[in-house]
Each structure stands twice: as structure tokens, then as C-alpha cells.
N, C-alpha and C positions, 0 to 999 in steps of 0.2 A: 471757755480754754480751753476747761482741765478735761472735757470729752477730744480733744484735737494730743494731745496730750499723751491721754491712756493711748487713744491707737496708733500715734507714732510709733512707743514703748512698746504694743502690740505688736510690730510691724517687723521692729528689732529682735521682737522676741520670736515671729516663724522664723528669721531666716538667719540669726544666730539655734533654733533648734533643725533645719531642715541642711545646716549645717554638718553637725555633731549624727541629726541621722546620713547620713552620704556614706558619711567617713567611718560608718556601725553596715554597712557593706544594703542599706537600706533607694528603694530611689524614688525619688518621691514622684508624684504623677497628676497633682490636684491641689493651691495655695486654696483658703478666700471659698473650696466649695458650695456653696448654701441651696436649702432645703427651704419647706418648710418649716423644720421646726430648729431650722434654725443652724449658723455657719460651720463648714466641719474645717480648722488651720487647715492643714495636712493634712493630705492624704497617703498612705507610700507604701510600696509596694516589695517585706522581706523573703526571700524565698521564695513559695506560691502559696506567703500567705495575704490578706491585703488590709493594713493596716489605717486605723483614721483615729484621726495624732489631733487631741489636743490640747494648745498648747500653755503656759500658765509666766506673764513674766512679773516678778517683783521688782520693783525702784526703791527696795530703801524692804527693812525687814521688821519695819514699826507694823500693820496690820497679818507679822507673825509669815509663815512658808508660804510660799504660792500656791501650792495643792491641796492649802485645807480647803482652799472656794472654788476648790469642788464637789459637790453638796449634793445629793441622791440626786435631787431633780434636774438636774446640767449632767448628770449622771444617762437619767430619762431620756434627756434630752437629743444625749448624743448619743443616746441607742438606735436610738427613730429614724435621728436624720441621716447613720451609720443604715437606716434594713433602708430606709430612700432611698439612699446609695444606688445599695445592690440590686436591689428591685429597678431605675433604670437603667440597667449596667447588666443587661441581664448576660454580654459574652462572661460574666465575670461566672467562674463557678465556682471560682478559691474559700481557703476558709479564711474567715476575716473575724477582727480584733477591737479593741479601744481602745485603747494608750492614752497614757500624754505626759508631755515634760515636762518641767516646771523649769525655769529661771531667772535665776536670784540678779542681778546685777550688782556687783560688783565698782566702792569707790577705786575715785584713779583709771593706775591701770592695769588691777587685780580683772581675771579670767568672768568671765561670767561663773554661777554654780550653775552645773545645771545635776538631773537625774530623772534616769526611763521607769516610769516607771508600765510594763507590760501588764494588757487586760484590766484594766481597769473599773470596767462595769461583767460583775457577778451577772 
């Protein structure tokens, strides 16, 4: 059941991240787009840039901030997944980048802490 709880938390985080990005002027193009390299949580467009977004959500701070779970290996998977998407959408000639949105759920009625890291893959 731990896995189901983690998936539910992930879905909540993706919804929070989508709303957060839309308020910043992003248009969400896809959610949970699957590739052979893994799933892309969100694909968004802002101005003329396609943004592939990894969403990390934590319900507690016991494991540290959510962004520490984006390892170099995860970064490589994200880059490969983004390139796969671009290759399968030749109509998109936009610049692109990989971002991360991290969400720390707070106790009680406190709003979640949200951070947006742009261009997380060098």
C-alpha cells in the first residue's frame, strides 16, 4: 500500500504544480507522457519554450527537501525522455529545457511550499 500512497501523493503534487505553472503563464500540453526512458510528469509551453517538468512532492521533511531526489541518473533519464518527445513531434521547432517543480506538503491548512527550478539539466 505504500506504493499507492506514494502515487496518490505524486498525483496531488502534479496537480499543484500544474496550477502553479499556469498561474505563471505556462500552458500545460501533456501530463504523464510515457517514453522508453520514463514518464515526463508535465510538458508545458511558456512563450516559445517547451518545458519538460519533473515534479517531486514530499509529505514530510524527514528525507530532506524534494529536490535532492533529482540525481544525475534521474537527470539523464529526463533529458533522454525530453529528446524522445521532441523526436516524435517534428512540428515542434521550439527551444526546450528541463525544469523541476518541488512541493513540500505542510501540516494542517498551511499552503504547500513550492519551488520552481529552471534548466536543471546542463
